[in-house]
Backbone as CSV, one residue per row, in Angstrom:
resi,resn,N_x,N_y,N_z,CA_x,CA_y,CA_z,C_x,C_y,C_z
1,MET,0.805,-1.127,0.017,0.001,0.009,0.002,0.861,1.231,-0.020
2,ILE,1.871,1.281,0.935,2.653,2.498,1.005,3.555,2.604,-0.264
3,ARG,4.058,1.455,-0.729,4.880,1.454,-1.944,4.125,2.025,-3.094
4,ARG,2.860,1.601,-3.225,1.979,2.102,-4.313,1.811,3.618,-4.192
5,LEU,1.539,4.118,-2.904,1.362,5.518,-2.700,2.576,6.311,-3.073
6,VAL,3.752,5.805,-2.696,4.973,6.485,-3.028,5.127,6.553,-4.514
7,SER,4.821,5.429,-5.271,4.941,5.505,-6.711,4.002,6.504,-7.357
8,ILE,2.743,6.506,-6.869,1.763,7.464,-7.453,2.222,8.908,-7.163
9,LEU,2.649,9.228,-5.926,2.992,10.577,-5.582,4.282,10.987,-6.379
10,ALA,5.195,10.046,-6.533,6.468,10.370,-7.299,6.111,10.679,-8.755
11,LEU,5.177,9.916,-9.370,4.764,10.184,-10.735,4.106,11.525,-10.812
12,LEU,3.289,11.872,-9.842,2.636,13.213,-9.897,3.629,14.308,-9.773
13,ALA,4.618,14.175,-8.973,5.656,15.157,-8.871,6.494,15.305,-10.139
14,LEU,6.766,14.171,-10.754,7.439,14.183,-11.983,6.684,14.829,-13.149
15,ALA,5.381,14.845,-13.003,4.525,15.496,-14.050,4.622,17.046,-13.992
16,LEU,5.253,17.571,-12.931,5.401,19.019,-12.807,6.231,19.505,-13.967
17,PRO,6.007,20.742,-14.299,6.843,21.340,-15.406,8.323,21.385,-15.020
18,VAL,9.135,20.746,-15.791,10.535,20.766,-15.594,11.240,21.016,-16.927
19,THR,12.539,21.182,-16.857,13.271,21.464,-18.086,13.113,20.330,-19.046
20,SER,13.324,20.634,-20.342,13.131,19.551,-21.365,14.148,18.447,-21.185
21,ALA,13.791,17.294,-21.730,14.707,16.116,-21.597,16.040,16.448,-22.218
22,TRP,17.064,15.926,-21.496,18.428,16.166,-21.848,19.019,14.943,-22.498
23,ALA,19.924,15.111,-23.425,20.523,13.966,-24.129,21.247,13.083,-23.053
24,ASP,22.020,13.684,-22.150,22.664,12.936,-21.169,22.382,13.619,-19.838
25,GLU,21.237,13.255,-19.198,20.810,13.922,-17.992,21.813,13.827,-16.818
26,TYR,22.565,12.698,-16.787,23.520,12.622,-15.709,24.632,13.578,-15.800
27,GLN,25.212,13.646,-16.978,26.328,14.587,-17.158,25.877,16.025,-17.081
28,ASP,24.642,16.330,-17.546,24.159,17.655,-17.440,23.911,18.051,-15.953
29,THR,23.410,17.062,-15.201,23.131,17.338,-13.727,24.517,17.533,-13.034
30,ILE,25.471,16.757,-13.342,26.800,16.867,-12.806,27.356,18.271,-13.095
31,ASN,27.150,18.698,-14.337,27.708,20.036,-14.726,27.010,21.131,-13.927
32,VAL,25.713,21.040,-13.652,24.999,22.019,-12.828,25.712,22.085,-11.515
33,PHE,25.917,20.974,-10.838,26.507,21.027,-9.543,27.992,21.457,-9.586
34,LYS,28.728,21.170,-10.636,30.087,21.648,-10.776,30.142,23.155,-10.892
35,LYS,29.137,23.797,-11.457,29.109,25.219,-11.666,28.479,25.987,-10.541
36,ALA,27.967,25.260,-9.578,27.189,25.881,-8.456,27.963,26.121,-7.234
37,GLY,28.876,27.075,-7.298,29.589,27.513,-6.066,30.237,26.355,-5.273
38,GLU,29.814,26.243,-4.045,30.487,25.287,-3.097,30.428,23.904,-3.579
39,SER,29.309,23.459,-4.083,29.285,22.006,-4.489,30.289,21.732,-5.598
40,GLY,30.678,22.670,-6.413,31.683,22.425,-7.380,33.047,22.083,-6.871
41,ARG,33.370,22.644,-5.661,34.644,22.336,-5.073,34.716,20.925,-4.546
42,TYR,33.640,20.308,-4.275,33.655,18.893,-3.739,34.155,17.948,-4.808
43,PHE,33.950,18.231,-6.062,34.410,17.388,-7.123,35.954,17.183,-7.117
44,GLN,36.689,18.219,-6.577,38.126,18.175,-6.527,38.641,17.244,-5.483
45,THR,37.883,17.090,-4.403,38.443,16.354,-3.283,37.655,15.102,-2.891
46,ALA,36.387,14.974,-3.308,35.619,13.779,-2.930,36.125,12.546,-3.569
47,TYR,36.014,11.443,-2.809,36.386,10.144,-3.321,35.361,9.626,-4.397
48,GLY,34.104,9.965,-4.212,33.061,9.615,-5.188,31.826,10.369,-4.909
49,TYR,30.756,10.062,-5.685,29.490,10.767,-5.526,28.406,9.965,-6.215
50,ALA,27.220,10.209,-5.759,25.937,9.641,-6.343,25.166,10.820,-6.844
51,VAL,24.657,10.732,-8.088,23.895,11.851,-8.615,22.534,11.313,-9.078
52,PHE,21.461,12.090,-8.739,20.146,11.824,-9.088,19.583,12.973,-9.855
53,PRO,19.469,12.834,-11.206,19.037,14.002,-12.023,17.621,14.467,-11.706
54,THR,16.689,13.598,-11.395,15.360,14.001,-11.010,14.727,13.102,-9.929
55,ILE,14.437,13.758,-8.815,13.693,13.042,-7.790,12.332,13.764,-7.681
56,GLY,11.313,12.963,-7.802,9.949,13.499,-7.731,9.416,13.270,-6.327
57,LYS,8.840,14.293,-5.731,8.332,14.243,-4.328,6.968,14.884,-4.275
58,GLY,6.112,14.257,-3.592,4.702,14.835,-3.434,4.088,14.266,-2.191
59,GLY,3.111,15.055,-1.689,2.396,14.573,-0.543,1.197,15.467,-0.143
60,VAL,0.275,14.857,0.506,-0.805,15.532,1.198,-0.990,14.755,2.478
61,GLY,-0.319,15.175,3.538,-0.315,14.469,4.843,0.649,13.317,4.785
62,ILE,0.409,12.362,3.893,1.385,11.223,3.676,2.041,11.533,2.302
63,GLY,3.362,11.426,2.301,4.009,11.714,1.072,5.083,10.697,0.685
64,GLY,5.637,10.906,-0.429,6.635,10.019,-0.846,7.571,10.671,-1.942
65,ALA,8.734,10.062,-2.149,9.627,10.548,-3.191,10.328,9.353,-3.762
66,TYR,10.737,9.505,-5.029,11.482,8.440,-5.748,12.394,9.110,-6.760
67,GLY,13.533,8.449,-6.902,14.482,8.876,-7.966,15.559,7.790,-8.208
68,GLU,16.093,7.804,-9.442,17.123,6.848,-9.819,18.366,7.658,-10.143
69,GLY,19.534,7.016,-9.815,20.770,7.752,-10.019,21.929,6.817,-10.428
70,HIS,23.099,7.439,-10.592,24.322,6.723,-10.952,25.343,7.031,-9.779
71,VAL,26.211,6.048,-9.530,27.223,6.216,-8.518,28.575,6.175,-9.235
72,TYR,29.442,7.143,-8.752,30.801,7.263,-9.359,31.850,7.171,-8.307
73,GLU,32.927,6.457,-8.609,34.054,6.335,-7.742,35.284,6.909,-8.544
74,LYS,35.884,7.984,-7.949,36.996,8.685,-8.575,36.671,9.045,-10.004
75,GLY,35.441,9.502,-10.236,34.957,9.952,-11.544,34.467,8.846,-12.463
76,LYS,34.591,7.621,-12.082,34.218,6.456,-12.938,32.855,5.870,-12.461
77,TYR,31.932,5.749,-13.461,30.606,5.210,-13.217,30.768,3.751,-12.767
78,ILE,30.301,3.429,-11.554,30.457,2.092,-10.960,29.113,1.384,-10.739
79,GLY,28.033,2.078,-10.714,26.725,1.398,-10.448,25.552,2.274,-10.387
80,ASN,24.415,1.721,-10.138,23.126,2.420,-10.093,22.596,2.473,-8.706
81,ALA,21.810,3.478,-8.336,21.191,3.635,-7.059,19.776,4.095,-7.312
82,SER,18.916,3.776,-6.313,17.570,4.244,-6.321,17.321,4.829,-4.893
83,MET,16.444,5.799,-4.840,16.114,6.493,-3.602,14.628,6.444,-3.447
84,THR,14.107,6.033,-2.265,12.714,6.133,-1.890,12.592,6.803,-0.559
85,GLN,11.477,7.463,-0.399,11.253,8.166,0.857,9.768,8.188,1.125
86,VAL,9.375,7.862,2.336,8.000,7.958,2.761,7.978,8.898,3.981
87,THR,7.057,9.877,3.904,6.976,10.855,4.999,5.496,10.932,5.473
88,VAL,5.381,11.247,6.737,4.101,11.408,7.399,4.112,12.694,8.135
89,GLY,3.094,13.504,8.066,3.100,14.775,8.771,2.527,15.848,7.974
90,PHE,2.662,17.092,8.399,2.136,18.254,7.675,2.952,18.478,6.405
91,GLN,2.372,18.170,5.241,3.070,18.497,3.962,2.039,18.578,2.943
92,LEU,2.364,19.371,1.900,1.414,19.609,0.866,2.153,20.019,-0.396
93,GLY,1.817,19.444,-1.489,2.376,19.808,-2.836,3.172,18.753,-3.434
94,GLY,3.912,19.203,-4.465,4.779,18.351,-5.285,6.016,19.097,-5.672
95,GLN,7.094,18.363,-5.858,8.375,19.045,-6.224,9.222,18.075,-6.993
96,ALA,9.982,18.599,-7.916,11.023,17.805,-8.587,12.312,18.534,-8.322
97,TYR,13.357,17.733,-8.028,14.658,18.316,-7.751,15.769,17.321,-8.073
98,SER,17.000,17.853,-8.266,18.153,17.033,-8.488,18.901,16.918,-7.195
99,GLU,19.599,15.818,-6.957,20.419,15.675,-5.712,21.715,15.050,-6.056
100,ILE,22.749,15.433,-5.299,24.069,14.807,-5.389,24.526,14.565,-3.958
101,ILE,25.139,13.417,-3.761,25.715,13.010,-2.484,27.215,12.747,-2.699
102,PHE,28.041,13.568,-2.091,29.511,13.362,-2.149,29.944,12.424,-1.076
103,PHE,30.921,11.554,-1.363,31.560,10.690,-0.366,32.990,11.152,-0.129
104,ARG,33.298,11.470,1.101,34.641,12.024,1.424,35.704,11.007,1.178
105,ASP,35.455,9.727,1.490,36.473,8.705,1.308,35.850,7.342,0.902
106,GLN,36.770,6.383,0.762,36.263,5.025,0.357,35.319,4.404,1.378
107,ALA,35.562,4.666,2.626,34.683,4.124,3.645,33.251,4.623,3.552
108,ALA,33.132,5.940,3.297,31.774,6.513,3.119,31.049,5.980,1.929
109,LEU,31.756,5.749,0.760,31.236,5.139,-0.401,30.759,3.719,-0.105
110,LYS,31.643,2.897,0.544,31.291,1.553,0.875,30.074,1.478,1.824
111,ASN,29.951,2.463,2.753,28.779,2.524,3.597,27.535,2.706,2.802
112,PHE,27.596,3.594,1.824,26.380,3.887,0.967,26.120,2.645,0.141
113,ALA,27.142,1.996,-0.423,26.936,0.920,-1.359,26.718,-0.502,-0.604
114,SER,26.661,-0.415,0.696,26.601,-1.698,1.460,25.312,-2.506,1.268
115,GLY,24.330,-1.923,0.612,23.038,-2.638,0.453,21.931,-1.615,0.586
116,ASN,21.410,-1.548,1.778,20.348,-0.589,2.069,20.805,0.497,2.962
117,PHE,21.165,1.611,2.432,21.670,2.770,3.222,20.530,3.717,3.366
118,GLU,20.412,4.347,4.585,19.299,5.316,4.855,19.828,6.521,5.581
119,PHE,19.413,7.708,5.157,19.692,8.932,5.834,18.770,9.036,7.091
120,GLY,19.293,9.323,8.154,18.432,9.509,9.422,17.721,10.850,9.369
121,ALA,16.935,11.018,10.437,16.194,12.268,10.532,17.064,13.530,10.670
122,GLU,18.298,13.350,11.126,19.170,14.461,11.351,19.874,14.911,10.013
123,ALA,19.708,14.183,8.947,20.331,14.431,7.708,19.857,15.799,7.164
124,SER,20.736,16.526,6.461,20.332,17.714,5.802,21.093,17.914,4.543
125,ALA,20.587,18.809,3.730,21.249,19.068,2.459,21.341,20.540,2.236
126,VAL,22.283,21.006,1.440,22.382,22.411,1.082,21.566,22.596,-0.149
127,ALA,20.645,23.519,-0.139,19.809,23.765,-1.295,20.472,24.751,-2.184
128,ILE,20.564,24.505,-3.445,21.136,25.425,-4.419,19.968,26.094,-5.143
129,THR,20.001,27.391,-5.189,18.848,28.111,-5.801,19.368,29.124,-6.808
130,ALA,18.549,29.591,-7.696,18.915,30.584,-8.678,19.025,31.941,-7.964
131,ALA,19.910,32.800,-8.435,20.155,34.046,-7.786,18.963,34.968,-7.864
132,ALA,17.996,34.663,-8.740,16.838,35.543,-8.927,15.858,35.492,-7.748
133,GLY,16.133,34.752,-6.738,15.351,34.811,-5.562,14.454,33.590,-5.368
134,ALA,14.462,32.601,-6.221,13.764,31.381,-5.896,14.341,30.778,-4.632
135,GLY,13.519,30.211,-3.747,14.008,29.705,-2.488,13.803,28.235,-2.341
136,ALA,14.720,27.623,-1.630,14.470,26.181,-1.287,15.136,25.999,0.073
137,SER,14.602,25.046,0.839,15.147,24.796,2.170,14.952,23.338,2.435
138,THR,15.875,22.687,3.051,15.744,21.284,3.377,15.055,21.093,4.742
139,THR,14.657,22.112,5.387,14.023,22.036,6.665,12.725,22.745,6.762
140,GLY,12.238,23.347,5.691,11.013,24.102,5.727,10.409,24.361,4.414
141,THR,9.826,25.473,4.253,9.093,25.812,3.039,10.130,25.858,1.837
142,SER,9.725,25.346,0.721,10.572,25.515,-0.447,9.663,25.774,-1.632
143,ALA,10.086,26.645,-2.532,9.377,26.921,-3.729,10.351,27.507,-4.768
144,GLY,9.897,27.322,-5.972,10.726,27.936,-7.097,11.404,26.926,-7.916
145,ALA,12.153,27.408,-8.855,12.867,26.576,-9.791,14.152,27.177,-10.133
146,SER,15.180,26.390,-10.238,16.499,26.918,-10.535,16.720,27.004,-12.084
147,VAL,15.938,27.910,-12.675,16.012,28.058,-14.108,17.278,28.761,-14.497
148,GLY,17.832,29.612,-13.673,19.143,30.281,-13.931,20.246,29.444,-13.323
149,GLN,20.446,28.254,-13.797,21.394,27.370,-13.105,22.824,27.945,-13.208
150,GLY,23.133,28.692,-14.228,24.463,29.284,-14.298,24.685,30.305,-13.243
151,ASP,23.579,30.815,-12.632,23.660,31.811,-11.603,23.512,31.147,-10.178
152,ALA,23.518,29.851,-10.127,23.235,29.178,-8.858,24.286,29.450,-7.847
153,LYS,23.866,29.343,-6.568,24.779,29.624,-5.498,24.436,28.634,-4.363
154,THR,25.384,28.472,-3.432,25.156,27.585,-2.273,25.365,28.363,-1.012
155,VAL,24.872,27.796,0.037,25.092,28.439,1.365,25.568,27.340,2.342
156,GLY,26.831,27.467,2.782,27.367,26.594,3.799,27.227,25.053,3.509
157,ALA,28.175,24.329,3.933,28.097,22.854,3.695,29.239,22.248,4.382
158,GLY,29.293,20.909,4.478,30.312,20.177,5.064,29.927,18.687,5.098
159,TYR,30.932,17.893,5.379,30.654,16.423,5.471,30.051,16.109,6.761
160,THR,29.058,15.199,6.783,28.497,14.634,7.981,28.508,13.129,7.831
161,LYS,29.283,12.458,8.698,29.459,10.973,8.566,30.036,10.639,7.259
162,GLY,30.936,11.501,6.677,31.596,11.210,5.484,30.885,11.542,4.213
163,MET,29.700,12.172,4.312,28.868,12.535,3.196,28.450,13.983,3.241
164,ALA,28.328,14.592,2.043,27.760,15.965,1.921,26.705,15.843,0.848
165,THR,25.576,16.504,1.080,24.488,16.425,0.082,24.034,17.764,-0.361
166,PHE,23.760,17.945,-1.628,23.300,19.160,-2.235,22.064,18.906,-3.088
167,THR,21.109,19.885,-3.165,19.931,19.713,-3.947,19.777,20.923,-4.795
168,VAL,19.091,20.778,-5.985,18.741,21.956,-6.740,17.273,21.708,-7.220
169,ALA,16.479,22.666,-6.922,15.057,22.599,-7.287,14.867,22.699,-8.812
170,LYS,14.050,21.833,-9.348,13.747,21.897,-10.751,12.375,22.502,-11.031
171,GLY,11.412,22.347,-10.108,10.107,22.852,-10.282,9.196,22.362,-9.153
172,GLY,8.070,23.080,-9.034,7.074,22.636,-8.106,6.990,23.562,-6.873
173,LEU,6.069,23.195,-5.972,5.881,23.907,-4.758,5.557,22.891,-3.667
174,MET,6.341,22.911,-2.552,6.114,21.961,-1.516,6.470,22.528,-0.205
175,TYR,5.638,22.292,0.754,5.955,22.616,2.139,6.571,21.423,2.744
176,ALA,7.653,21.617,3.481,8.318,20.483,4.254,9.143,19.567,3.346
177,ALA,10.083,20.108,2.579,10.985,19.276,1.780,12.218,18.957,2.563
178,THR,12.342,17.672,2.959,13.475,17.301,3.707,14.094,16.048,3.048
179,ILE,15.348,15.726,3.446,15.989,14.572,2.954,16.078,13.449,4.028
180,GLY,15.818,13.817,5.269,15.838,12.828,6.338,14.925,11.689,5.967
181,GLY,15.322,10.446,6.219,14.514,9.248,5.914,14.638,8.808,4.546
182,GLN,15.495,9.319,3.740,15.693,8.805,2.402,16.416,7.441,2.491
183,LYS,15.931,6.484,1.770,16.508,5.171,1.774,17.014,4.834,0.387
184,PHE,18.276,4.320,0.318,18.981,4.084,-0.949,19.279,2.662,-1.125
185,LYS,19.145,2.195,-2.379,19.576,0.880,-2.831,20.625,1.003,-3.844
186,TYR,21.677,0.206,-3.743,22.754,0.263,-4.706,22.904,-1.025,-5.407
187,LYS,23.183,-0.921,-6.714,23.428,-2.183,-7.518,24.675,-1.861,-8.373
188,PRO,25.722,-2.661,-8.196,26.940,-2.488,-8.985,26.655,-2.649,-10.455
189,ARG,27.440,-1.989,-11.250,27.299,-2.024,-12.712,27.625,-3.348,-13.278
């Protein structure tokens, strides 16, 4: 039942107006994060990263999110990942966003790839927004779209338990956009 609800809500969120399909959505998403201030610096020092070009999230009281991504070790594509999230509480709306998780070292990547990895409730991400004033927050109200991705900026970040997470809004409007409780599955290439 919950799995079906998550799928339906994720599809609804993906139906939001987003940028047109890209020839290589993974590389395009990586380029957005490379050009976005602080997240760009992580590519120089991180051992690896997981990138999710589009995560769809939606909810009315009960919500869910879903996205598929690629995992890279030292810049080399090594496998696939999927993310699911079920949330309960005050929430309303739908949102589509991109997410990247940087791994500080091999141990952090192995922890993520160990099977079923899950971010706890204390997890947070740095939201990247367009300079034109669109806003996004990982702990409260978020709205807008990063249509001016070349003008994107970040605010503060750092590794927590060997991982650093960044998101960029693609479209939609949602109250209570958080990454806590995200569950990831990894499958080697």
